[in-house]
PDB file of N, CA, C and O in Angstrom:
ATOM      1  N   SER A   1     -40.531  14.748 100.108  1.00  0.00           N
ATOM      2  CA  SER A   1     -41.605  15.879  99.797  1.00  0.00           C
ATOM      3  C   SER A   1     -40.473  16.349  99.110  1.00  0.00           C
ATOM      4  O   SER A   1     -39.489  15.739  98.693  1.00  0.00           O
ATOM      5  N   ASN A   2     -40.860  17.855  99.051  1.00  0.00           N
ATOM      6  CA  ASN A   2     -39.669  18.618  98.048  1.00  0.00           C
ATOM      7  C   ASN A   2     -38.612  18.958  98.401  1.00  0.00           C
ATOM      8  O   ASN A   2     -37.585  18.974  97.723  1.00  0.00           O
ATOM      9  N   SER A   3     -38.822  19.444 100.117  1.00  0.00           N
ATOM     10  CA  SER A   3     -37.888  19.721 101.327  1.00  0.00           C
ATOM     11  C   SER A   3     -37.307  18.760 101.803  1.00  0.00           C
ATOM     12  O   SER A   3     -36.473  19.061 102.656  1.00  0.00           O
ATOM     13  N   LYS A   4     -37.453  17.387 101.519  1.00  0.00           N
ATOM     14  CA  LYS A   4     -36.484  16.710 101.805  1.00  0.00           C
ATOM     15  C   LYS A   4     -35.328  16.442 100.290  1.00  0.00           C
ATOM     16  O   LYS A   4     -34.111  16.596 100.189  1.00  0.00           O
ATOM     17  N   LYS A   5     -36.334  16.007  99.323  1.00  0.00           N
ATOM     18  CA  LYS A   5     -35.495  15.971  97.884  1.00  0.00           C
ATOM     19  C   LYS A   5     -34.485  17.138  98.072  1.00  0.00           C
ATOM     20  O   LYS A   5     -33.410  16.609  97.788  1.00  0.00           O
ATOM     21  N   GLN A   6     -34.344  17.876  98.256  1.00  0.00           N
ATOM     22  CA  GLN A   6     -33.751  18.644  98.834  1.00  0.00           C
ATOM     23  C   GLN A   6     -32.452  18.866  99.367  1.00  0.00           C
ATOM     24  O   GLN A   6     -31.312  18.909  98.904  1.00  0.00           O
ATOM     25  N   GLU A   7     -33.078  19.017 100.698  1.00  0.00           N
ATOM     26  CA  GLU A   7     -31.943  18.066 101.492  1.00  0.00           C
ATOM     27  C   GLU A   7     -30.642  17.090 101.138  1.00  0.00           C
ATOM     28  O   GLU A   7     -29.433  17.301 101.238  1.00  0.00           O
ATOM     29  N   VAL A   8     -31.221  16.200 100.789  1.00  0.00           N
ATOM     30  CA  VAL A   8     -31.098  14.718  99.949  1.00  0.00           C
ATOM     31  C   VAL A   8     -29.905  15.538  98.773  1.00  0.00           C
ATOM     32  O   VAL A   8     -28.738  15.153  98.852  1.00  0.00           O
ATOM     33  N   MET A   9     -30.177  16.409  97.946  1.00  0.00           N
ATOM     34  CA  MET A   9     -29.500  16.570  97.031  1.00  0.00           C
ATOM     35  C   MET A   9     -28.635  17.453  97.847  1.00  0.00           C
ATOM     36  O   MET A   9     -27.547  16.913  97.644  1.00  0.00           O
ATOM     37  N   ALA A  10     -28.400  18.423  98.614  1.00  0.00           N
ATOM     38  CA  ALA A  10     -26.887  19.565  99.018  1.00  0.00           C
ATOM     39  C   ALA A  10     -26.366  18.771  99.741  1.00  0.00           C
ATOM     40  O   ALA A  10     -25.155  18.942  99.884  1.00  0.00           O
ATOM     41  N   ALA A  11     -26.930  17.721 100.415  1.00  0.00           N
ATOM     42  CA  ALA A  11     -26.035  16.419 101.449  1.00  0.00           C
ATOM     43  C   ALA A  11     -24.920  15.686 100.171  1.00  0.00           C
ATOM     44  O   ALA A  11     -23.765  15.328 100.403  1.00  0.00           O
ATOM     45  N   VAL A  12     -25.570  15.599  98.924  1.00  0.00           N
ATOM     46  CA  VAL A  12     -25.061  14.823  98.078  1.00  0.00           C
ATOM     47  C   VAL A  12     -24.712  15.851  97.336  1.00  0.00           C
ATOM     48  O   VAL A  12     -25.609  15.570  96.542  1.00  0.00           O
ATOM     49  N   ARG A  13     -24.203  16.848  96.831  1.00  0.00           N
ATOM     50  CA  ARG A  13     -23.655  17.944  96.169  1.00  0.00           C
ATOM     51  C   ARG A  13     -22.249  17.736  97.090  1.00  0.00           C
ATOM     52  O   ARG A  13     -21.188  17.310  96.633  1.00  0.00           O
ATOM     53  N   GLN A  14     -22.562  18.259  98.921  1.00  0.00           N
ATOM     54  CA  GLN A  14     -21.509  18.572  99.680  1.00  0.00           C
ATOM     55  C   GLN A  14     -20.358  17.111  99.777  1.00  0.00           C
ATOM     56  O   GLN A  14     -19.133  17.053  99.883  1.00  0.00           O
ATOM     57  N   GLU A  15     -21.248  16.228  99.698  1.00  0.00           N
ATOM     58  CA  GLU A  15     -20.115  14.691  99.619  1.00  0.00           C
ATOM     59  C   GLU A  15     -19.233  14.622  98.168  1.00  0.00           C
ATOM     60  O   GLU A  15     -18.265  13.871  98.058  1.00  0.00           O
ATOM     61  N   ILE A  16     -19.528  15.182  97.474  1.00  0.00           N
ATOM     62  CA  ILE A  16     -19.223  15.224  95.814  1.00  0.00           C
ATOM     63  C   ILE A  16     -18.040  16.744  96.048  1.00  0.00           C
ATOM     64  O   ILE A  16     -17.004  16.774  95.383  1.00  0.00           O
ATOM     65  N   GLN A  17     -18.317  17.700  96.870  1.00  0.00           N
ATOM     66  CA  GLN A  17     -17.031  18.243  96.647  1.00  0.00           C
ATOM     67  C   GLN A  17     -16.642  18.183  97.447  1.00  0.00           C
ATOM     68  O   GLN A  17     -15.824  19.088  97.615  1.00  0.00           O
ATOM     69  N   MET A  18     -16.777  17.182  98.660  1.00  0.00           N
ATOM     70  CA  MET A  18     -15.400  17.215 100.033  1.00  0.00           C
ATOM     71  C   MET A  18     -14.647  15.746  98.746  1.00  0.00           C
ATOM     72  O   MET A  18     -13.418  15.677  98.744  1.00  0.00           O
ATOM     73  N   ALA A  19     -15.179  15.048  98.091  1.00  0.00           N
ATOM     74  CA  ALA A  19     -14.627  13.982  97.402  1.00  0.00           C
ATOM     75  C   ALA A  19     -13.012  14.459  96.416  1.00  0.00           C
ATOM     76  O   ALA A  19     -11.836  14.136  96.247  1.00  0.00           O
ATOM     77  N   ASN A  20     -14.194  15.552  95.955  1.00  0.00           N
ATOM     78  CA  ASN A  20     -13.246  17.141  94.607  1.00  0.00           C
ATOM     79  C   ASN A  20     -12.111  17.325  95.839  1.00  0.00           C
ATOM     80  O   ASN A  20     -10.978  16.981  95.503  1.00  0.00           O
ATOM     81  N   ALA A  21     -12.210  17.662  96.778  1.00  0.00           N
ATOM     82  CA  ALA A  21     -11.312  18.560  97.320  1.00  0.00           C
ATOM     83  C   ALA A  21      -9.847  17.405  97.634  1.00  0.00           C
ATOM     84  O   ALA A  21      -8.631  17.471  97.456  1.00  0.00           O
ATOM     85  N   GLN A  22     -10.729  16.486  98.136  1.00  0.00           N
ATOM     86  CA  GLN A  22      -9.449  15.095  98.623  1.00  0.00           C
ATOM     87  C   GLN A  22      -8.441  14.710  97.339  1.00  0.00           C
ATOM     88  O   GLN A  22      -7.216  14.592  97.311  1.00  0.00           O
ATOM     89  N   GLU A  23      -9.536  14.549  96.202  1.00  0.00           N
ATOM     90  CA  GLU A  23      -8.656  14.029  95.288  1.00  0.00           C
ATOM     91  C   GLU A  23      -7.279  15.025  94.662  1.00  0.00           C
ATOM     92  O   GLU A  23      -6.167  14.655  94.284  1.00  0.00           O
ATOM     93  N   LEU A  24      -7.832  16.292  94.734  1.00  0.00           N
ATOM     94  CA  LEU A  24      -6.866  17.907  94.802  1.00  0.00           C
ATOM     95  C   LEU A  24      -5.983  17.862  94.983  1.00  0.00           C
ATOM     96  O   LEU A  24      -4.964  18.013  94.309  1.00  0.00           O
ATOM     97  N   MET A  25      -6.328  17.474  96.671  1.00  0.00           N
ATOM     98  CA  MET A  25      -4.855  17.307  97.650  1.00  0.00           C
ATOM     99  C   MET A  25      -4.174  16.335  97.742  1.00  0.00           C
ATOM    100  O   MET A  25      -2.952  16.365  97.886  1.00  0.00           O
ATOM    101  N   ASN A  26      -5.175  14.871  97.639  1.00  0.00           N
ATOM    102  CA  ASN A  26      -3.982  14.017  96.719  1.00  0.00           C
ATOM    103  C   ASN A  26      -3.274  14.227  95.256  1.00  0.00           C
ATOM    104  O   ASN A  26      -2.151  13.813  94.967  1.00  0.00           O
ATOM    105  N   LYS A  27      -4.070  14.882  94.476  1.00  0.00           N
ATOM    106  CA  LYS A  27      -2.800  14.582  93.029  1.00  0.00           C
ATOM    107  C   LYS A  27      -1.943  16.137  93.456  1.00  0.00           C
ATOM    108  O   LYS A  27      -0.761  15.826  93.316  1.00  0.00           O
ATOM    109  N   MET A  28      -1.970  17.062  93.732  1.00  0.00           N
ATOM    110  CA  MET A  28      -1.502  18.161  93.801  1.00  0.00           C
ATOM    111  C   MET A  28      -0.379  17.173  95.066  1.00  0.00           C
ATOM    112  O   MET A  28       0.732  16.819  94.671  1.00  0.00           O
ATOM    113  N   ASN A  29      -0.752  16.889  96.263  1.00  0.00           N
ATOM    114  CA  ASN A  29       0.399  15.923  97.238  1.00  0.00           C
ATOM    115  C   ASN A  29       1.747  15.654  96.135  1.00  0.00           C
ATOM    116  O   ASN A  29       2.818  16.244  95.986  1.00  0.00           O
ATOM    117  N   GLU A  30       1.112  14.457  95.455  1.00  0.00           N
ATOM    118  CA  GLU A  30       2.048  13.269  94.911  1.00  0.00           C
ATOM    119  C   GLU A  30       2.484  14.759  94.234  1.00  0.00           C
ATOM    120  O   GLU A  30       3.099  15.622  94.861  1.00  0.00           O
ATOM    121  N   ARG A  31       1.956  14.907  92.561  1.00  0.00           N
ATOM    122  CA  ARG A  31       2.498  15.510  91.989  1.00  0.00           C
ATOM    123  C   ARG A  31       3.760  16.974  92.493  1.00  0.00           C
ATOM    124  O   ARG A  31       4.567  17.305  91.624  1.00  0.00           O
ATOM    125  N   CYS A  32       3.786  17.435  93.353  1.00  0.00           N
ATOM    126  CA  CYS A  32       4.427  18.881  93.388  1.00  0.00           C
ATOM    127  C   CYS A  32       5.675  17.711  94.265  1.00  0.00           C
ATOM    128  O   CYS A  32       6.844  17.569  93.905  1.00  0.00           O
ATOM    129  N   PHE A  33       5.061  17.053  95.358  1.00  0.00           N
ATOM    130  CA  PHE A  33       6.343  16.625  95.515  1.00  0.00           C
ATOM    131  C   PHE A  33       7.337  15.470  94.637  1.00  0.00           C
ATOM    132  O   PHE A  33       8.538  15.231  94.763  1.00  0.00           O
ATOM    133  N   ASP A  34       6.521  14.996  93.898  1.00  0.00           N
ATOM    134  CA  ASP A  34       7.134  14.267  92.850  1.00  0.00           C
ATOM    135  C   ASP A  34       8.356  14.829  92.062  1.00  0.00           C
ATOM    136  O   ASP A  34       9.433  14.261  91.882  1.00  0.00           O
ATOM    137  N   ARG A  35       7.903  16.262  91.560  1.00  0.00           N
ATOM    138  CA  ARG A  35       8.510  17.301  91.114  1.00  0.00           C
ATOM    139  C   ARG A  35       9.753  18.151  91.220  1.00  0.00           C
ATOM    140  O   ARG A  35      10.538  18.652  90.415  1.00  0.00           O
ATOM    141  N   CYS A  36       9.575  18.101  92.996  1.00  0.00           N
ATOM    142  CA  CYS A  36      10.330  19.089  93.757  1.00  0.00           C
ATOM    143  C   CYS A  36      11.288  18.505  94.806  1.00  0.00           C
ATOM    144  O   CYS A  36      12.321  18.967  95.292  1.00  0.00           O
ATOM    145  N   VAL A  37      10.724  17.507  94.982  1.00  0.00           N
ATOM    146  CA  VAL A  37      11.869  16.386  96.065  1.00  0.00           C
ATOM    147  C   VAL A  37      12.819  15.318  94.861  1.00  0.00           C
ATOM    148  O   VAL A  37      12.497  14.765  93.810  1.00  0.00           O
ATOM    149  N   THR A  38      13.623  15.365  95.361  1.00  0.00           N
ATOM    150  CA  THR A  38      13.976  14.174  93.955  1.00  0.00           C
ATOM    151  C   THR A  38      15.109  13.637  94.505  1.00  0.00           C
ATOM    152  O   THR A  38      15.747  12.800  93.867  1.00  0.00           O
ATOM    153  N   LYS A  39      15.521  14.062  95.800  1.00  0.00           N
ATOM    154  CA  LYS A  39      16.327  12.452  96.719  1.00  0.00           C
ATOM    155  C   LYS A  39      15.596  12.979  97.776  1.00  0.00           C
ATOM    156  O   LYS A  39      15.910  14.147  98.002  1.00  0.00           O
ATOM    157  N   PRO A  40      14.658  12.497  98.566  1.00  0.00           N
ATOM    158  CA  PRO A  40      13.840  12.080  99.818  1.00  0.00           C
ATOM    159  C   PRO A  40      14.790  11.694 100.990  1.00  0.00           C
ATOM    160  O   PRO A  40      15.448  10.654 100.978  1.00  0.00           O
ATOM    161  N   GLY A  41      14.821  12.644 102.050  1.00  0.00           N
ATOM    162  CA  GLY A  41      15.819  12.951 102.970  1.00  0.00           C
ATOM    163  C   GLY A  41      14.427  12.698 104.378  1.00  0.00           C
ATOM    164  O   GLY A  41      13.216  12.480 104.341  1.00  0.00           O
ATOM    165  N   THR A  42      15.769  12.938 105.834  1.00  0.00           N
ATOM    166  CA  THR A  42      14.693  13.525 106.917  1.00  0.00           C
ATOM    167  C   THR A  42      14.224  14.688 106.936  1.00  0.00           C
ATOM    168  O   THR A  42      13.748  14.912 108.049  1.00  0.00           O
ATOM    169  N   LYS A  43      14.105  15.705 106.119  1.00  0.00           N
ATOM    170  CA  LYS A  43      14.023  16.817 106.149  1.00  0.00           C
ATOM    171  C   LYS A  43      13.673  17.450 104.649  1.00  0.00           C
ATOM    172  O   LYS A  43      14.115  16.940 103.620  1.00  0.00           O
ATOM    173  N   LEU A  44      12.902  18.513 104.662  1.00  0.00           N
ATOM    174  CA  LEU A  44      12.892  19.409 103.590  1.00  0.00           C
ATOM    175  C   LEU A  44      13.859  19.863 103.376  1.00  0.00           C
ATOM    176  O   LEU A  44      14.665  19.736 104.297  1.00  0.00           O
ATOM    177  N   GLU A  45      14.395  20.668 102.052  1.00  0.00           N
ATOM    178  CA  GLU A  45      15.730  21.401 102.082  1.00  0.00           C
ATOM    179  C   GLU A  45      14.639  22.666 101.466  1.00  0.00           C
ATOM    180  O   GLU A  45      13.602  22.567 100.810  1.00  0.00           O
ATOM    181  N   ASN A  46      15.638  24.283 102.180  1.00  0.00           N
ATOM    182  CA  ASN A  46      14.516  25.080 101.606  1.00  0.00           C
ATOM    183  C   ASN A  46      14.457  25.334 100.349  1.00  0.00           C
ATOM    184  O   ASN A  46      13.788  26.342 100.121  1.00  0.00           O
ATOM    185  N   GLY A  47      15.149  24.516  98.870  1.00  0.00           N
ATOM    186  CA  GLY A  47      14.630  24.974  97.504  1.00  0.00           C
ATOM    187  C   GLY A  47      13.425  24.106  97.658  1.00  0.00           C
ATOM    188  O   GLY A  47      12.423  24.548  97.094  1.00  0.00           O
ATOM    189  N   GLU A  48      13.268  22.793  98.391  1.00  0.00           N
ATOM    190  CA  GLU A  48      12.275  21.996  97.879  1.00  0.00           C
ATOM    191  C   GLU A  48      10.440  22.633  98.820  1.00  0.00           C
ATOM    192  O   GLU A  48       9.258  22.399  98.565  1.00  0.00           O
ATOM    193  N   GLN A  49      11.140  23.461  99.893  1.00  0.00           N
ATOM    194  CA  GLN A  49      10.029  24.143 100.310  1.00  0.00           C
ATOM    195  C   GLN A  49       9.621  25.163 100.086  1.00  0.00           C
ATOM    196  O   GLN A  49       8.744  25.688 100.772  1.00  0.00           O
ATOM    197  N   VAL A  50      10.285  25.826  98.822  1.00  0.00           N
ATOM    198  CA  VAL A  50       9.980  27.019  98.387  1.00  0.00           C
ATOM    199  C   VAL A  50       9.264  26.685  96.595  1.00  0.00           C
ATOM    200  O   VAL A  50       8.611  27.412  95.845  1.00  0.00           O
ATOM    201  N   CYS A  51       9.774  25.259  96.447  1.00  0.00           N
ATOM    202  CA  CYS A  51       8.994  24.558  94.960  1.00  0.00           C
ATOM    203  C   CYS A  51       8.021  24.168  95.052  1.00  0.00           C
ATOM    204  O   CYS A  51       7.065  24.483  94.343  1.00  0.00           O
ATOM    205  N   ILE A  52       8.022  22.949  96.447  1.00  0.00           N
ATOM    206  CA  ILE A  52       6.517  22.679  96.660  1.00  0.00           C
ATOM    207  C   ILE A  52       5.098  24.076  97.363  1.00  0.00           C
ATOM    208  O   ILE A  52       3.944  23.652  97.423  1.00  0.00           O
ATOM    209  N   SER A  53       5.307  25.287  97.724  1.00  0.00           N
ATOM    210  CA  SER A  53       4.928  26.029  97.993  1.00  0.00           C
ATOM    211  C   SER A  53       4.285  26.697  96.302  1.00  0.00           C
ATOM    212  O   SER A  53       3.100  26.891  96.032  1.00  0.00           O
ATOM    213  N   ARG A  54       5.178  26.877  95.615  1.00  0.00           N
ATOM    214  CA  ARG A  54       4.540  27.051  94.252  1.00  0.00           C
ATOM    215  C   ARG A  54       4.121  26.559  93.757  1.00  0.00           C
ATOM    216  O   ARG A  54       2.975  26.920  93.488  1.00  0.00           O
ATOM    217  N   CYS A  55       4.531  25.523  93.279  1.00  0.00           N
ATOM    218  CA  CYS A  55       3.532  24.154  92.720  1.00  0.00           C
ATOM    219  C   CYS A  55       2.043  24.294  93.293  1.00  0.00           C
ATOM    220  O   CYS A  55       0.976  24.654  92.795  1.00  0.00           O
ATOM    221  N   MET A  56       2.372  23.929  94.334  1.00  0.00           N
ATOM    222  CA  MET A  56       0.861  23.741  95.234  1.00  0.00           C
ATOM    223  C   MET A  56      -0.008  25.184  95.006  1.00  0.00           C
ATOM    224  O   MET A  56      -1.150  25.075  94.559  1.00  0.00           O
ATOM    225  N   ASP A  57       0.644  26.831  95.379  1.00  0.00           N
ATOM    226  CA  ASP A  57      -0.254  27.427  94.630  1.00  0.00           C
ATOM    227  C   ASP A  57      -0.490  27.609  93.529  1.00  0.00           C
ATOM    228  O   ASP A  57      -1.525  28.241  93.317  1.00  0.00           O
ATOM    229  N   ARG A  58       0.331  27.159  92.325  1.00  0.00           N
ATOM    230  CA  ARG A  58      -0.433  26.890  90.832  1.00  0.00           C
ATOM    231  C   ARG A  58      -1.105  26.527  91.009  1.00  0.00           C
ATOM    232  O   ARG A  58      -2.193  27.068  91.206  1.00  0.00           O
ATOM    233  N   TYR A  59      -0.730  24.848  91.061  1.00  0.00           N
ATOM    234  CA  TYR A  59      -2.147  24.361  91.104  1.00  0.00           C
ATOM    235  C   TYR A  59      -3.401  24.392  91.663  1.00  0.00           C
ATOM    236  O   TYR A  59      -4.285  23.555  91.480  1.00  0.00           O
ATOM    237  N   MET A  60      -3.459  25.376  92.348  1.00  0.00           N
ATOM    238  CA  MET A  60      -4.881  25.704  92.971  1.00  0.00           C
ATOM    239  C   MET A  60      -5.491  26.920  92.002  1.00  0.00           C
ATOM    240  O   MET A  60      -6.637  26.836  91.559  1.00  0.00           O
ATOM    241  N   GLU A  61      -4.743  27.899  91.753  1.00  0.00           N
ATOM    242  CA  GLU A  61      -4.600  28.757  90.701  1.00  0.00           C
ATOM    243  C   GLU A  61      -5.129  28.100  89.506  1.00  0.00           C
ATOM    244  O   GLU A  61      -5.873  28.837  88.859  1.00  0.00           O
ATOM    245  N   ALA A  62      -4.971  26.995  89.054  1.00  0.00           N
ATOM    246  CA  ALA A  62      -5.233  27.111  88.400  1.00  0.00           C
ATOM    247  C   ALA A  62      -6.444  25.445  88.423  1.00  0.00           C
ATOM    248  O   ALA A  62      -6.695  24.827  87.389  1.00  0.00           O
ATOM    249  N   TRP A  63      -6.713  25.250  89.099  1.00  0.00           N
ATOM    250  CA  TRP A  63      -7.974  24.279  90.131  1.00  0.00           C
ATOM    251  C   TRP A  63      -9.171  25.490  89.875  1.00  0.00           C
ATOM    252  O   TRP A  63     -10.069  25.578  89.038  1.00  0.00           O
ATOM    253  N   ASN A  64      -8.772  26.312  90.925  1.00  0.00           N
ATOM    254  CA  ASN A  64      -9.931  27.932  90.911  1.00  0.00           C
ATOM    255  C   ASN A  64     -10.441  27.596  89.325  1.00  0.00           C
ATOM    256  O   ASN A  64     -11.457  26.995  88.975  1.00  0.00           O
ATOM    257  N   ILE A  65      -9.287  28.248  88.429  1.00  0.00           N
ATOM    258  CA  ILE A  65      -9.869  28.504  87.446  1.00  0.00           C
ATOM    259  C   ILE A  65     -10.852  27.800  86.229  1.00  0.00           C
ATOM    260  O   ILE A  65     -11.706  28.277  85.483  1.00  0.00           O
ATOM    261  N   VAL A  66     -10.281  26.388  86.417  1.00  0.00           N
ATOM    262  CA  VAL A  66     -11.670  25.608  85.603  1.00  0.00           C
ATOM    263  C   VAL A  66     -12.620  25.049  86.423  1.00  0.00           C
ATOM    264  O   VAL A  66     -13.429  24.250  85.952  1.00  0.00           O
ATOM    265  N   ALA A  67     -12.647  25.532  88.240  1.00  0.00           N
ATOM    266  CA  ALA A  67     -14.066  25.429  89.001  1.00  0.00           C
ATOM    267  C   ALA A  67     -14.887  27.127  88.222  1.00  0.00           C
ATOM    268  O   ALA A  67     -15.797  27.156  87.393  1.00  0.00           O
ATOM    269  N   ARG A  68     -14.459  27.848  88.599  1.00  0.00           N
ATOM    270  CA  ARG A  68     -15.211  28.542  87.914  1.00  0.00           C
ATOM    271  C   ARG A  68     -15.305  28.652  86.310  1.00  0.00           C
ATOM    272  O   ARG A  68     -15.638  29.780  85.949  1.00  0.00           O
ATOM    273  N   ALA A  69     -15.151  28.009  85.582  1.00  0.00           N
ATOM    274  CA  ALA A  69     -15.135  27.744  84.189  1.00  0.00           C
ATOM    275  C   ALA A  69     -16.667  26.680  83.878  1.00  0.00           C
ATOM    276  O   ALA A  69     -17.560  26.868  83.051  1.00  0.00           O
ATOM    277  N   TYR A  70     -16.523  25.672  84.793  1.00  0.00           N
ATOM    278  CA  TYR A  70     -17.487  24.422  84.747  1.00  0.00           C
ATOM    279  C   TYR A  70     -18.146  25.969  85.772  1.00  0.00           C
ATOM    280  O   TYR A  70     -18.294  26.978  85.082  1.00  0.00           O
ATOM    281  N   THR A  71     -18.378  26.062  86.764  1.00  0.00           N
ATOM    282  CA  THR A  71     -19.497  26.445  87.234  1.00  0.00           C
ATOM    283  C   THR A  71     -20.077  27.477  86.521  1.00  0.00           C
ATOM    284  O   THR A  71     -21.295  27.345  86.407  1.00  0.00           O
ATOM    285  N   GLN A  72     -19.593  28.488  85.990  1.00  0.00           N
ATOM    286  CA  GLN A  72     -20.291  28.761  84.709  1.00  0.00           C
ATOM    287  C   GLN A  72     -20.966  28.405  83.941  1.00  0.00           C
ATOM    288  O   GLN A  72     -22.021  28.969  83.654  1.00  0.00           O
ATOM    289  N   ASP A  73     -20.423  27.110  83.270  1.00  0.00           N
ATOM    290  CA  ASP A  73     -21.191  26.369  81.859  1.00  0.00           C
ATOM    291  C   ASP A  73     -22.283  26.017  82.417  1.00  0.00           C
ATOM    292  O   ASP A  73     -23.269  26.231  81.712  1.00  0.00           O
ATOM    293  N   PHE A  74     -22.599  25.294  83.987  1.00  0.00           N
ATOM    294  CA  PHE A  74     -23.289  24.599  84.852  1.00  0.00           C
ATOM    295  C   PHE A  74     -24.385  25.342  84.543  1.00  0.00           C
ATOM    296  O   PHE A  74     -25.213  24.905  83.745  1.00  0.00           O
ATOM    297  N   GLN A  75     -24.552  26.802  85.259  1.00  0.00           N
ATOM    298  CA  GLN A  75     -25.150  27.795  85.204  1.00  0.00           C
ATOM    299  C   GLN A  75     -25.990  28.285  83.808  1.00  0.00           C
ATOM    300  O   GLN A  75     -26.923  29.071  83.976  1.00  0.00           O
ATOM    301  N   ARG A  76     -25.727  27.914  82.696  1.00  0.00           N
ATOM    302  CA  ARG A  76     -25.991  28.417  81.719  1.00  0.00           C
ATOM    303  C   ARG A  76     -27.518  27.324  81.167  1.00  0.00           C
ATOM    304  O   ARG A  76     -28.103  27.568  80.111  1.00  0.00           O
TER     305      ARG A  76
END
């Protein structure tokens, strides 16, 4: 039925969103860590923590801009 089809489509969309979020986190962690932590040790230095925080903020901001643009294009 139509409602069952809509349920399946909603579940698929949710799975895709979860996969995208996981991919975002993995890439963000990898790139920000590689960029900010030059000599890994037993703990993060203050400068490394600040760098990672700023890097992740910028990454999320860029991701949100792209997601909004994609959503707007998709809705047209």
